[in-house]
Every structure is written in C-alpha cells, then in structure tokens.
N, C-alpha and C positions, 0 to 999 in steps of 0.2 A: 165145127162150131159146137160148143156145149154151153148150156145155161144152167144156172141154179136159181130156183124160185123160193123165196121166203116171204112170209107175211108178218107184219107187225101192226097191231091195231087194224085200221082199214087201209093199210098200205101194202102194195105188192113190191117187193124188192127183187130186181132181176140182175144177176151177175153174169156178164158175158165172158166167154173164154174162147178165143180163136178169131176166125174171120167171118164177118157178117156180109154175105154176098147173095147173089141170086140163087145159089145152090141151097142155102140154109134159111133164108129170110121167111119163106112161107111156113115152114115147119115151126120155126121159132115164134112166129106170129100166132099160130094156132095154140101153142103151149101157153103163151102169155095170156091170150084172151080166154082160154078155158078156165084157168085159175081165177083170173080177174072177175069174170062174170059169175062163175059158180059160187065163189066165196063172197060175192057182192061187195067188192072192195071199192075204195073211192079214188085213191091216188096211186101213181106208179113212180118208182125210183129206178132208173136204169144206171147200173154201175158199169162203167166202160173201162175200168182199170186194166183188164186183160184182153181188151179188144185190140187185135193186131191190125185189122184192115176193115174198111167199110166202103161199099159202093152205093150206087143210087138205090138199090133195094133196101139197104139199111136206112137210108133217109126216109123211104116210104114206110118202113116198119115203124120208125119213130113218129112220123106224122100221123099214122093210123092210130097209134096208142094215144097220142095227144088228143085226137078227135074223140076217142072213147072216154077218156077221163074228163074232158071238157064237157061233154054231153051229160056226164054223170055228176057234175059239180065238183070234180076233183082237180088235181094238178099233176103234171108230169115234170119230173126233175131228172137231170143228168148229173152224175157225180164221177169223180176220178177220170176226167177226160184228158187224154194225152194231147200234146200240142198238134200232132199230125191229124188226129180225129177232129180236134177243135177247128182246125183250118177248114176241113170239109163241111162241118156243121155251120160255120160262119158263112161260107160261100153259098150254102143252100138257103140261108135265111132262117133256119130253125131257131137260132139263138135269139131271134127277135120275139119269139113267143114262148120259148121254153127256158126255164131258169137252170143255170149250171152252177154247181158247187164243188168244192174240193173233196168233200166226203159226206157221209151220212150225218155226222154230228153237226155239220154246218147248215143243214136244212132247218128252216124255222119250225118251231114246235107245232104250229097250228095247221099242219098239212093233213 
C-alpha cells in the first residue's frame, strides 16, 4: 500500500494505491494524522480510485479519520469509490455518515 498526501486550502487529499488491510492500516493512519494535525487542516478527502482491496482495518481507518475531522469542525469525503469497495462501505454503515462523490470536482465548494 502506498499513499500520496496533498493539501489544498484546509483540506488534506489522500490518494490510496494498493491494498488497505491490517498490514498497512496503522502506518497509513500515522501518516495521515501527522500531516492533518501538523498543518492544522480541517477536512479530509480520501481518493479510493486505486484501492484494490480493503478489510475491516480499512473501515477502522476511515472511521478514525471521520472522528478527527468531526471533532475539528470539518468533513470527510470519499471519492472515486469502486463498486466493490462501495459494497463494503455500504455494509459497514459508513455511507450513512460520510459523503461519497465521483471525483474531487464534484465536492461542494464550502468544504
């Protein structure tokens, strides 16, 4: 699993590439949180376009980032979600609290 982290305004954009499982989730969490808190960002966009697989550790990672942004007055968005990953997210209930969009340009301006 590799990620790339970019910022725009007060938003952290995380691009996933590979498999998000128990082997990689903790290290990915640390990387995301480090940048998010050091740069005092507000919202997070998780780009799942190149995410090939996700297990329950990935669900936990997403829930933890949701908690962080919620407590900080921000929002968490998911973009470019494959149908396979969307099915996992739907079953977990995450999509009841996290907005999902086709791409970065589809997210409302006021994030």
